[in-house]
C-alpha positions as CSV (number, residue, x, y, z in Angstrom):
1,X,18.7,-44.4,-55.5
2,X,20.7,-42.8,-52.3
3,X,19.4,-42.0,-49.0
4,X,19.5,-38.5,-47.6
5,X,19.4,-36.5,-44.4
6,X,17.2,-33.3,-44.1
7,X,17.5,-30.4,-42.1
8,X,14.8,-28.1,-42.2
9,X,12.6,-26.1,-39.3
10,X,9.5,-27.7,-39.2
11,X,7.3,-30.5,-40.3
12,X,3.9,-29.7,-40.3
13,X,0.8,-29.4,-42.5
14,X,-1.0,-26.9,-40.6
15,X,1.8,-24.0,-40.8
16,X,1.3,-21.2,-42.9
17,X,4.5,-20.2,-43.9
18,X,6.2,-23.9,-43.9
19,X,3.3,-26.0,-44.3
20,X,4.5,-26.5,-48.1
21,X,7.3,-28.2,-47.2
22,X,5.2,-31.3,-46.2
23,X,4.4,-31.8,-49.8
24,X,8.8,-31.4,-50.8
25,X,9.3,-34.7,-48.4
26,X,6.4,-36.4,-50.4
27,X,8.2,-35.8,-53.4
28,X,12.0,-36.3,-52.5
29,X,10.3,-40.1,-51.1
30,X,9.4,-40.8,-54.8
31,X,13.7,-40.0,-55.4
32,X,15.1,-41.8,-52.6
33,X,15.4,-45.0,-50.9
34,X,15.2,-43.6,-47.7
35,X,14.9,-40.0,-46.1
36,X,16.2,-38.7,-42.4
37,X,13.9,-35.6,-41.7
38,X,15.8,-33.6,-38.5
39,X,13.7,-30.7,-37.5
40,X,13.4,-28.5,-35.0
41,X,9.3,-28.9,-34.6
42,X,7.1,-32.1,-35.4
43,X,3.6,-31.4,-36.1
44,X,0.8,-32.9,-38.2
45,X,2.0,-34.6,-40.7
46,X,1.0,-38.1,-43.3
47,X,4.5,-38.9,-44.9
48,X,5.1,-41.9,-47.2
49,X,6.8,-45.2,-45.2
50,X,10.6,-44.3,-46.1
51,X,10.4,-40.9,-44.7
52,X,11.4,-40.4,-40.9
53,X,10.9,-37.5,-39.1
54,X,13.0,-36.5,-36.1
55,X,12.4,-33.8,-33.7
56,X,16.2,-32.3,-32.0
57,X,13.8,-30.7,-29.0
58,X,13.6,-27.2,-29.3
59,X,9.7,-26.4,-28.8
60,X,10.0,-28.8,-25.7
61,X,12.2,-26.4,-23.9
62,X,15.1,-28.3,-24.2
63,X,18.8,-26.2,-23.6
64,X,20.8,-25.0,-26.7
65,X,23.4,-27.4,-25.4
66,X,21.1,-30.0,-25.0
67,X,19.7,-29.3,-28.7
68,X,23.1,-29.2,-30.4
69,X,24.2,-33.0,-28.5
70,X,21.3,-34.0,-29.9
71,X,21.8,-33.1,-33.4
72,X,25.5,-34.3,-33.2
73,X,24.1,-37.5,-31.6
74,X,21.5,-38.0,-34.3
75,X,23.8,-36.7,-37.6
76,X,26.5,-38.9,-36.1
77,X,24.6,-42.6,-34.9
78,X,22.4,-42.1,-38.6
79,X,26.1,-41.6,-40.4
80,X,26.0,-45.3,-42.0
81,X,21.6,-44.2,-42.9
82,X,22.6,-41.4,-45.3
83,X,24.4,-40.1,-48.0
84,X,24.0,-36.7,-48.5
85,X,22.2,-33.4,-47.2
86,X,19.8,-31.0,-48.2
87,X,19.3,-27.9,-45.0
88,X,16.4,-26.5,-46.3
89,X,16.7,-22.2,-45.5
90,X,19.0,-23.2,-42.1
91,X,22.4,-21.5,-42.7
92,X,22.7,-22.3,-39.2
93,X,22.7,-25.8,-39.7
94,X,25.7,-26.0,-42.0
95,X,28.0,-23.8,-40.3
96,X,27.1,-26.5,-37.1
97,X,27.5,-29.5,-39.2
98,X,29.3,-29.4,-42.3
99,X,32.6,-30.2,-41.1
100,X,31.3,-32.8,-39.3
101,X,29.3,-33.9,-42.2
102,X,32.6,-33.5,-44.6
103,X,35.0,-35.6,-42.5
104,X,32.5,-38.4,-42.9
105,X,32.3,-37.5,-46.5
106,X,28.7,-36.8,-46.9
107,X,28.2,-34.0,-49.6
108,X,26.1,-31.2,-48.2
109,X,23.8,-28.8,-50.2
110,X,21.8,-26.0,-48.7
111,X,18.7,-24.4,-50.2
112,X,18.1,-20.6,-49.7
113,X,15.5,-17.9,-51.3
114,X,16.5,-14.7,-49.4
115,X,17.4,-11.1,-50.2
116,X,19.2,-11.1,-47.0
117,X,23.1,-11.9,-46.7
118,X,24.1,-12.9,-43.0
119,X,27.4,-13.8,-41.5
120,X,26.3,-17.0,-40.7
121,X,25.1,-17.1,-44.4
122,X,28.6,-15.7,-45.8
123,X,30.2,-18.8,-43.8
124,X,27.4,-21.6,-44.8
125,X,28.5,-20.6,-48.4
126,X,32.0,-21.6,-47.6
127,X,31.3,-25.1,-46.4
128,X,28.4,-26.7,-48.8
129,X,28.9,-28.4,-52.4
130,X,26.4,-26.7,-53.6
131,X,23.6,-23.9,-53.1
132,X,20.0,-24.0,-54.5
133,X,17.7,-21.0,-55.1
134,X,14.7,-19.6,-56.7
135,X,16.1,-16.7,-58.6
136,X,19.0,-14.3,-58.7
137,X,17.8,-12.4,-56.7
138,X,16.9,-14.8,-54.2
139,X,20.8,-15.6,-53.0
140,X,23.0,-12.4,-53.1
141,X,26.4,-13.9,-52.7
142,X,28.6,-14.7,-55.8
143,X,29.7,-17.9,-56.1
144,X,30.2,-20.5,-58.6
145,X,28.3,-23.0,-56.4
146,X,24.7,-21.2,-56.2
147,X,22.0,-23.2,-59.0
148,X,19.4,-21.2,-59.6
149,X,16.5,-24.1,-60.2
150,X,13.1,-21.9,-59.4
151,X,10.4,-22.6,-56.5
152,X,8.3,-25.7,-56.4
153,X,4.7,-24.9,-56.4
154,X,2.4,-27.7,-56.5
155,X,0.2,-27.0,-59.4
156,X,-2.4,-29.5,-58.6
157,X,-3.5,-28.1,-55.7
158,X,-2.6,-24.6,-56.3
159,X,-5.0,-24.5,-59.9
160,X,-7.3,-22.6,-60.9
161,X,-11.5,-23.2,-60.1
162,X,-13.9,-20.6,-61.7
163,X,-16.3,-21.9,-59.8
164,X,-15.4,-19.8,-56.4
165,X,-15.0,-16.7,-58.5
166,X,-18.2,-13.9,-57.5
167,X,-20.3,-13.0,-60.2
168,X,-20.5,-9.5,-58.5
169,X,-18.6,-6.6,-60.8
170,X,-15.9,-6.1,-57.8
171,X,-12.2,-6.4,-58.1
172,X,-11.7,-9.0,-55.1
173,X,-7.9,-8.1,-54.4
174,X,-5.5,-10.6,-51.9
175,X,-2.3,-9.9,-50.2
176,X,-0.8,-12.6,-48.4
177,X,2.5,-12.9,-46.3
178,X,3.3,-12.0,-42.7
179,X,2.4,-8.3,-41.2
180,X,5.4,-7.0,-40.8
181,X,6.6,-3.3,-42.4
182,X,8.8,-4.8,-44.7
183,X,5.5,-5.9,-46.2
184,X,4.4,-2.4,-46.8
185,X,0.9,-3.0,-46.3
186,X,0.6,0.8,-46.3
187,X,0.9,1.2,-50.1
188,X,-1.7,-0.7,-50.4
189,X,-4.3,1.0,-48.4
190,X,-3.5,4.2,-49.5
191,X,-4.0,2.7,-53.3
192,X,-7.4,1.4,-51.8
193,X,-8.4,5.4,-50.7
194,X,-7.3,6.0,-54.1
195,X,-9.9,3.6,-55.5
196,X,-12.9,4.3,-53.0
197,X,-12.8,7.8,-54.0
198,X,-12.5,7.2,-57.3
199,X,-15.6,5.5,-57.5
200,X,-14.5,1.5,-58.2
201,X,-15.8,-1.0,-56.3
202,X,-13.2,-3.6,-54.8
203,X,-12.6,-5.4,-51.9
204,X,-9.2,-6.3,-49.9
205,X,-8.9,-9.6,-48.1
206,X,-5.2,-9.8,-46.4
207,X,-3.4,-13.4,-44.9
208,X,-1.3,-13.3,-42.5
209,X,0.0,-12.6,-39.1
210,X,2.3,-11.1,-37.1
211,X,5.4,-13.3,-35.8
212,X,6.7,-10.5,-33.4
213,X,5.4,-8.0,-30.7
214,X,6.2,-5.1,-32.9
215,X,4.7,-6.9,-35.6
216,X,1.5,-7.2,-33.6
217,X,1.5,-3.3,-33.1
218,X,1.8,-2.5,-37.1
219,X,-1.1,-4.4,-37.4
220,X,-2.9,-2.2,-34.7
221,X,-1.4,0.7,-36.6
222,X,-2.8,-0.7,-40.3
223,X,-6.3,-1.1,-38.5
224,X,-6.1,2.4,-37.1
225,X,-5.6,3.8,-40.9
226,X,-8.0,2.1,-42.1
227,X,-10.6,2.9,-39.6
228,X,-9.7,6.5,-40.1
229,X,-9.9,6.1,-44.0
230,X,-13.3,4.9,-43.8
231,X,-12.3,1.4,-45.6
232,X,-13.2,-0.8,-42.6
233,X,-16.0,-2.4,-44.8
234,X,-13.9,-3.0,-47.5
235,X,-10.5,-4.1,-46.6
236,X,-10.4,-8.0,-44.0
237,X,-7.6,-8.9,-41.8
238,X,-8.3,-13.0,-42.2
239,X,-4.9,-13.8,-39.6
240,X,-3.7,-17.4,-40.5
241,X,-4.2,-19.8,-43.2
242,X,-2.5,-22.9,-43.9
243,X,-0.8,-23.7,-46.5
244,X,-3.2,-26.4,-48.0
245,X,-5.8,-23.3,-47.5
246,X,-4.7,-21.3,-49.6
247,X,-5.8,-21.6,-52.9
248,X,-9.6,-21.4,-52.1
249,X,-8.7,-17.6,-51.5
250,X,-6.7,-17.6,-54.4
251,X,-9.1,-19.1,-56.4
252,X,-11.7,-17.0,-55.1
253,X,-10.3,-13.2,-56.1
254,X,-9.4,-11.3,-59.3
255,X,-5.8,-9.9,-58.2
256,X,-2.9,-10.6,-56.1
257,X,-1.0,-7.8,-54.7
258,X,2.8,-8.4,-53.9
259,X,4.4,-5.2,-52.0
260,X,7.5,-6.8,-50.1
261,X,10.9,-5.2,-50.5
262,X,13.2,-8.2,-49.7
263,X,14.2,-8.5,-53.4
264,X,13.9,-12.5,-53.3
265,X,11.4,-14.1,-55.2
266,X,8.3,-15.0,-53.0
267,X,6.4,-18.2,-53.3
268,X,3.1,-16.8,-52.8
269,X,3.5,-14.9,-56.1
270,X,3.8,-18.1,-58.1
271,X,1.1,-19.8,-55.9
272,X,-1.3,-16.8,-56.8
273,X,-0.1,-17.0,-60.5
274,X,-0.7,-21.0,-60.4
275,X,-4.7,-20.5,-59.7
276,X,-4.9,-18.0,-62.6
277,X,-5.2,-14.9,-60.8
278,X,-3.3,-11.8,-62.1
279,X,-0.3,-10.4,-60.1
280,X,0.7,-7.0,-59.5
281,X,4.5,-6.8,-57.7
282,X,6.8,-4.0,-56.9
283,X,9.2,-6.6,-56.2
284,X,13.2,-6.6,-58.1
285,X,12.6,-10.5,-58.9
286,X,9.0,-10.7,-60.5
287,X,10.2,-7.7,-62.7
288,X,11.8,-10.4,-64.8
289,X,8.3,-12.1,-65.7
290,X,5.7,-10.3,-64.6
291,X,4.9,-7.5,-67.8
292,X,5.5,-4.2,-67.3
293,X,1.7,-3.4,-67.1
294,X,1.7,-5.4,-63.9
295,X,4.8,-4.3,-61.9
296,X,4.8,-1.2,-59.8
297,X,7.2,1.1,-58.5
298,X,7.4,0.5,-54.7
299,X,5.7,2.6,-52.1
300,X,4.1,4.1,-54.9
301,X,0.6,3.8,-54.2
302,X,-0.8,5.8,-57.1
303,X,1.1,3.6,-59.7
304,X,-0.8,0.6,-57.4
305,X,-3.8,2.0,-57.7
306,X,-3.6,2.2,-61.9
307,X,-2.5,-1.1,-62.4
308,X,-5.3,-2.7,-60.1
309,X,-7.9,-1.2,-62.4
310,X,-6.2,-2.2,-65.4
311,X,-4.7,-6.1,-64.3
312,X,-8.0,-7.9,-66.0
313,X,-7.2,-6.8,-69.1
314,X,-3.6,-7.7,-69.4
315,X,-2.8,-10.8,-71.4
316,X,-0.2,-12.6,-69.2
317,X,-0.5,-16.6,-69.0
318,X,1.5,-16.3,-65.1
319,X,-0.2,-20.4,-65.0
320,X,1.9,-21.1,-67.4
321,X,5.1,-19.6,-66.2
322,X,4.6,-21.5,-62.8
323,X,4.7,-24.7,-65.0
324,X,7.3,-24.0,-67.3
325,X,9.6,-22.8,-64.3
326,X,8.4,-23.5,-60.4
327,X,6.6,-26.7,-60.8
328,X,7.6,-29.0,-57.7
329,X,7.6,-32.0,-59.1
330,X,10.4,-30.7,-61.8
331,X,12.4,-28.9,-59.3
332,X,12.4,-32.2,-57.1
333,X,13.4,-34.5,-59.9
334,X,16.5,-31.7,-60.4
335,X,17.6,-31.1,-56.6
336,X,17.7,-35.3,-56.2
337,X,19.5,-36.0,-59.1
338,X,21.9,-33.6,-58.1
339,X,22.0,-34.7,-54.3
């Protein structure tokens, strides 16, 4: 088994967006003699003895120049301790380090899942040996280096639990993601208004928090709309929930609604499916596997409301799809065999 250097933004099991990566590291540890992780921020984690996590100091107030020095000194000083490099969702890490790594004879791979294409990503694509992504829609640059390998969902953690289901005759709707305009929460609110006016019994739980000041303003505007439409008793914002605590929400709700227009395959869709939820999405990537009865036209609140009504009656085994195409242990085994 070879040694691996991993570059990532954050190692923290309490992080809502990146907490899952701790489980990835545990799986990687099964396939490599040693793993060195360079990250911008260290948080809480419990990892096997063959995994070392080192912060380059971004969140300790160090200047960018000092961070760059730490990055280069660590990758050079540890050059005999790793054979290949896996960069997770950080094209700039490839841009900064790939030339140096290739001089050292290290193979470099990038994991990237986002519909956006930036100059940094285009440059990174030229310097890596391979690019892993979750779906064709999750990497929009044409390259023979791209390998579509699926997402990595911990199906032991994200699993159904019927004991958490409510006995009430009510549609319990859930949405998970950052509170930002690209997630399209207005469509869900307008669909909720249609359901209310039609006499449908339902509740909506929204998990996530704003990341930027303008997103905080967006959240205020959403709450104002909810109040003006008389939905305050039906729609609840929960805020941040760490990744390991998400299953209890998936398990206790019936219908997961996803409105994001990023184009890439969102991990939260697969987590919900792994927990036995019916997922309704307007995302391009999800149309490849969801039946048409569980997809809706972007920004179409009427279409969404109708799909919410019928979701429980649609015959689709989402958990089996995740087990077959997005299982964590299978993904890491595939990545490790290439790395």
